[in-house]
C-alpha positions as CSV (number, residue, x, y, z in Angstrom):
1,M,-36.1,-6.8,69.8
2,R,-39.2,-6.6,67.5
3,Q,-37.8,-4.4,64.8
4,F,-34.4,-3.3,63.5
5,I,-34.5,0.0,61.7
6,S,-32.3,2.3,63.6
7,V,-29.3,2.3,66.0
8,E,-31.7,2.8,68.9
9,D,-33.2,-0.6,68.2
10,L,-29.9,-2.3,69.0
11,G,-29.9,-1.0,72.5
12,D,-26.6,-0.2,74.2
13,L,-24.2,0.3,71.3
14,R,-21.1,-0.9,73.1
15,Q,-22.8,-4.1,74.1
16,G,-24.0,-4.5,70.5
17,L,-20.4,-4.3,69.2
18,Q,-19.3,-6.9,71.8
19,A,-22.1,-9.1,70.7
20,A,-21.0,-8.7,67.1
21,K,-17.4,-9.6,68.1
22,Y,-18.7,-12.8,69.7
23,V,-20.7,-13.7,66.6
24,K,-17.8,-13.2,64.3
25,E,-15.5,-15.3,66.5
26,H,-18.2,-18.0,67.0
27,P,-20.5,-18.0,63.9
28,F,-22.0,-21.4,64.5
29,A,-22.3,-21.3,68.3
30,D,-26.0,-20.5,68.4
31,Q,-27.6,-22.9,65.9
32,A,-29.9,-24.3,68.6
33,L,-31.6,-20.8,68.7
34,G,-32.7,-21.1,65.1
35,R,-33.6,-24.8,64.9
36,N,-37.1,-25.2,63.5
37,R,-37.3,-21.4,63.0
38,T,-37.8,-19.8,59.6
39,M,-36.4,-16.6,58.1
40,L,-38.3,-15.0,55.2
41,I,-36.5,-12.5,53.1
42,V,-38.7,-10.3,50.9
43,F,-37.1,-8.3,48.1
44,F,-38.9,-5.5,46.2
45,N,-35.5,-4.5,44.7
46,N,-32.2,-6.1,43.6
47,S,-29.6,-7.3,45.9
48,L,-26.3,-9.1,46.1
49,R,-24.6,-8.6,49.5
50,T,-27.9,-8.2,51.4
51,R,-29.4,-11.3,50.0
52,L,-26.3,-13.5,50.5
53,S,-25.3,-12.2,53.9
54,T,-28.8,-12.5,55.3
55,Q,-29.2,-16.1,54.0
56,K,-25.7,-17.0,55.3
57,A,-26.5,-15.4,58.7
58,A,-29.8,-17.3,59.1
59,L,-28.1,-20.6,58.1
60,N,-25.3,-20.0,60.6
61,L,-28.1,-19.7,63.3
62,G,-29.6,-23.0,62.2
63,M,-32.7,-21.4,60.6
64,N,-34.6,-22.4,57.5
65,V,-34.6,-19.7,54.9
66,M,-37.2,-18.6,52.3
67,V,-36.6,-15.8,49.7
68,L,-39.4,-14.0,47.9
69,D,-38.6,-11.8,44.9
70,V,-41.8,-9.7,44.7
71,N,-41.2,-8.7,41.1
72,Q,-40.3,-12.2,39.9
73,G,-42.9,-14.9,40.2
74,A,-45.2,-13.3,42.8
75,W,-48.4,-11.3,42.3
76,K,-47.9,-7.6,41.7
77,L,-48.5,-5.9,45.1
78,E,-50.3,-2.7,45.8
79,T,-48.6,-0.8,48.5
80,E,-50.9,2.2,49.0
81,L,-54.1,2.3,51.1
82,G,-57.4,3.7,49.9
83,V,-56.8,3.0,46.2
84,V,-59.2,1.3,43.8
85,M,-57.3,-1.8,42.6
86,D,-58.3,-1.7,39.0
87,S,-54.7,-1.8,37.6
88,D,-52.3,-4.7,37.1
89,K,-51.7,-5.1,40.9
90,S,-53.6,-8.2,42.0
91,E,-52.9,-8.3,45.7
92,H,-52.5,-5.7,48.5
93,L,-49.8,-5.7,51.1
94,R,-52.6,-5.5,53.7
95,E,-53.4,-9.2,53.0
96,A,-50.0,-10.3,51.7
97,I,-48.1,-9.3,54.8
98,P,-50.1,-11.4,57.3
99,V,-49.9,-14.4,54.9
100,M,-46.1,-14.0,54.5
101,C,-45.6,-13.7,58.3
102,S,-47.7,-16.8,59.0
103,Y,-45.0,-18.8,57.3
104,C,-42.0,-17.4,59.2
105,D,-40.6,-16.4,62.6
106,I,-38.6,-13.3,61.4
107,I,-39.0,-11.3,58.2
108,G,-36.5,-9.1,56.4
109,V,-37.7,-6.6,53.9
110,R,-35.9,-4.6,51.2
111,S,-37.8,-1.8,49.5
112,F,-36.2,1.3,48.1
113,A,-37.4,4.8,48.0
114,G,-39.4,5.9,44.9
115,L,-37.8,9.3,45.0
116,A,-41.0,10.9,43.7
117,D,-42.8,11.7,46.9
118,R,-40.7,12.7,49.9
119,D,-43.6,12.4,52.4
120,Y,-44.4,8.9,51.1
121,D,-40.7,7.7,51.3
122,Y,-39.9,9.3,54.6
123,A,-43.0,7.8,56.2
124,E,-41.5,4.4,55.4
125,T,-44.9,3.5,53.9
126,V,-44.0,0.0,52.8
127,L,-41.8,-1.1,55.7
128,Q,-44.2,0.3,58.2
129,Q,-47.0,-1.9,56.9
130,F,-44.8,-5.0,57.6
131,I,-44.4,-3.7,61.2
132,D,-48.1,-2.9,61.6
133,Y,-49.7,-5.9,60.0
134,G,-47.2,-8.8,60.2
135,G,-47.0,-9.6,63.9
136,K,-43.4,-10.9,63.5
137,P,-40.0,-9.3,64.2
138,V,-39.0,-7.1,61.1
139,I,-35.5,-6.3,59.9
140,S,-35.0,-3.5,57.4
141,L,-32.7,-4.8,54.7
142,E,-32.7,-1.3,53.2
143,S,-35.9,0.7,53.1
144,A,-36.8,4.1,51.7
145,T,-34.7,6.0,54.3
146,V,-32.4,3.6,56.1
147,H,-30.0,0.7,55.8
148,P,-29.2,-0.3,59.4
149,C,-27.5,-3.6,58.6
150,Q,-25.1,-1.8,56.4
151,A,-24.4,0.9,58.9
152,F,-23.9,-1.6,61.7
153,A,-21.4,-3.5,59.5
154,D,-19.6,-0.2,58.7
155,L,-19.2,0.5,62.4
156,I,-18.0,-3.0,63.1
157,T,-15.4,-2.5,60.4
158,I,-14.3,0.9,61.8
159,E,-13.9,-0.7,65.2
160,E,-11.7,-3.4,63.8
161,Y,-9.4,-1.1,61.8
162,K,-9.2,2.1,64.0
163,T,-5.8,2.9,65.5
164,R,-6.9,5.7,67.8
165,T,-9.7,5.8,70.3
166,R,-11.7,8.5,68.6
167,P,-11.0,8.3,64.8
168,K,-12.0,11.0,62.3
169,V,-14.7,9.6,59.9
170,V,-15.7,11.5,56.8
171,L,-18.8,10.7,54.8
172,S,-18.2,12.2,51.4
173,W,-20.8,12.7,48.6
174,A,-19.5,11.5,45.2
175,P,-20.9,11.8,41.7
176,H,-23.2,9.1,40.1
177,P,-25.0,9.0,36.7
178,R,-28.4,8.1,38.4
179,A,-30.5,9.4,41.2
180,L,-29.9,7.2,44.3
181,P,-31.8,7.1,47.6
182,Q,-30.4,8.5,50.9
183,A,-30.8,5.3,52.9
184,V,-27.1,4.4,53.2
185,P,-25.8,7.9,54.1
186,N,-28.8,8.4,56.4
187,S,-28.0,5.3,58.4
188,F,-24.3,5.8,58.3
189,A,-24.7,9.3,59.7
190,Q,-27.1,8.1,62.4
191,W,-24.7,5.3,63.5
192,M,-21.6,7.5,63.4
193,N,-23.4,10.1,65.5
194,A,-24.1,7.4,68.1
195,A,-20.5,6.1,68.0
196,D,-17.4,7.5,69.6
197,V,-16.0,9.1,66.4
198,D,-15.2,12.6,65.1
199,F,-17.8,12.7,62.3
200,V,-17.8,15.0,59.3
201,I,-20.2,15.1,56.3
202,T,-19.1,16.8,53.1
203,Q,-21.4,17.4,50.1
204,P,-22.3,20.0,47.6
205,E,-25.0,22.5,48.5
206,G,-28.5,21.1,48.2
207,Y,-27.5,17.6,49.3
208,E,-28.0,18.2,53.1
209,L,-29.2,15.1,54.8
210,D,-32.4,15.2,56.9
211,P,-31.5,16.5,60.4
212,R,-33.0,13.4,62.1
213,F,-30.1,11.5,60.6
214,A,-27.4,14.2,60.2
215,G,-27.7,15.0,63.8
216,N,-24.8,16.9,65.3
217,A,-22.3,16.0,62.5
218,Q,-20.0,18.7,61.3
219,V,-21.0,19.7,57.7
220,E,-18.3,21.0,55.5
221,Y,-18.9,22.0,51.9
222,D,-15.2,22.1,51.0
223,Q,-14.4,18.5,50.4
224,M,-10.6,18.7,50.6
225,K,-10.9,20.6,53.9
226,A,-13.2,18.0,55.3
227,L,-10.8,15.2,54.3
228,E,-7.8,16.7,56.1
229,G,-6.6,14.3,58.8
230,A,-9.3,11.7,58.2
231,D,-8.8,8.1,59.4
232,F,-11.7,6.7,57.4
233,V,-13.3,8.0,54.2
234,Y,-16.7,6.7,53.3
235,A,-17.7,7.7,49.8
236,K,-21.3,7.5,48.7
237,N,-23.7,9.2,46.3
238,W,-27.2,10.3,47.2
239,S,-29.8,12.3,45.4
240,C,-31.2,15.6,46.8
241,P,-32.9,14.8,50.1
242,G,-35.2,17.8,49.7
243,V,-34.3,19.4,53.1
244,T,-33.2,22.8,51.8
245,R,-34.7,22.3,48.3
246,P,-38.0,20.5,48.7
247,K,-39.0,20.7,45.0
248,D,-35.7,19.0,44.1
249,Y,-36.2,15.9,46.2
250,G,-34.8,12.8,44.5
251,K,-33.1,14.8,41.7
252,V,-29.5,14.9,40.6
253,L,-28.2,18.4,41.3
254,C,-24.5,17.9,40.6
255,K,-22.3,15.6,38.6
256,D,-19.0,17.3,39.3
257,M,-16.3,14.7,38.9
258,G,-14.0,16.8,41.1
259,W,-15.8,15.0,44.0
260,T,-14.5,11.6,42.9
261,I,-12.3,10.1,45.6
262,D,-8.8,9.7,44.0
263,A,-5.2,9.7,45.2
264,A,-5.2,13.5,45.5
265,H,-8.1,13.4,47.9
266,M,-6.6,10.5,50.0
267,A,-3.3,12.3,50.2
268,V,-4.7,15.0,52.5
269,T,-6.0,12.3,55.0
270,D,-4.1,10.7,57.7
271,N,-3.4,7.6,55.6
272,A,-7.1,6.9,55.8
273,Y,-8.9,3.7,55.0
274,F,-11.4,3.9,52.1
275,M,-14.9,2.5,52.6
276,H,-18.0,2.0,50.4
277,C,-21.1,-0.1,50.8
278,L,-20.8,-1.5,47.2
279,P,-21.7,-1.9,44.4
280,V,-19.5,1.0,43.4
281,R,-19.1,2.9,40.1
282,R,-15.4,2.9,39.5
283,N,-13.8,6.1,38.4
284,M,-17.0,8.0,39.3
285,I,-17.3,7.3,43.0
286,V,-13.7,6.3,43.5
287,S,-10.7,5.9,41.3
288,D,-9.2,2.4,40.5
289,E,-6.0,3.3,42.4
290,V,-7.9,4.1,45.6
291,I,-10.3,1.2,45.7
292,D,-7.5,-1.3,44.6
293,S,-5.1,0.1,47.2
294,E,-4.1,-1.7,50.4
295,R,-6.0,1.0,52.3
296,S,-9.3,0.0,50.7
297,I,-11.4,-2.1,53.2
298,V,-14.5,-2.5,51.1
299,I,-14.2,-6.3,51.0
300,P,-13.9,-6.8,54.8
301,E,-16.7,-4.3,55.2
302,A,-18.9,-6.4,52.9
303,A,-18.0,-9.5,54.8
304,N,-19.1,-7.9,58.0
305,R,-22.6,-7.7,56.6
306,V,-23.0,-11.4,57.8
307,V,-21.9,-10.4,61.2
308,S,-24.2,-7.4,61.6
309,V,-27.4,-9.1,60.5
310,Q,-26.5,-12.3,62.4
311,T,-26.1,-10.3,65.6
312,V,-29.5,-8.8,65.0
313,M,-31.2,-12.1,64.2
314,K,-29.6,-13.7,67.3
315,K,-31.0,-11.0,69.5
316,M,-34.5,-11.4,67.9
317,L,-34.4,-15.2,68.3
318,E,-33.4,-14.9,72.0
319,N,-36.6,-12.8,72.5
320,L,-39.0,-15.1,70.7
């Protein structure tokens, strides 16, 4: 495995889930794989779970770990090609990436969408340069359009908690005060489409995900109807993906608090588990009573972030 961006990169999904189960049960069994190997984690944006889980996973595998916060203590980096560098950006990614990769064996990159230029974001302009110029295996730790480590952890969690062979999983848009990227819902949709689940997406009009990620998911604009009989409810906000409204890409089109997941929403489900990637805006995305209930599995879901990224790292180390 030379890159981890999508579910296809993992290979056979069932085998991937079995590998994750092994990693969770034997977290320190493969430390010899990472001995004298170095993991470099590069952050263009803030992080809590991604930073800590990636560091923990690398340490579990016996690796050395380096963390670079691009916006704190490093030269400001130019990301676009063909520009005259006469601003405050002193170094270009074209040189910085090969240097970074000369210091490590695997590199993880976190770089959010700018939400101003859809073509730029959906071309994965920053992440793709690490793949093209680094020469080392690359893990997306959330990029402009995808968050595969989160989606893998989500699927691991669903596999652990499901009580029927083919559970109903609902991804529900929820309100938020700021414009957020589509990376988490994109990857969640992609991975659910690849898994053996009955998958439904519910959102207001104008929030339709890109077809390359939404795939064959059932789309239902009536949220309560979508939630009926659900086994898992995954709440997440995202800004306009610009599919049906290109000029509105990255904008907030709706702040309807009626979409907030509360007890009334959960009451129409089949005693569903509540999921969210965190951090979560309480009483906007989800009410206190839902996220604090015994059916909330956001903490086990977050804990599985170590398992998902460690499974990916292990596979990469085995191929070095």
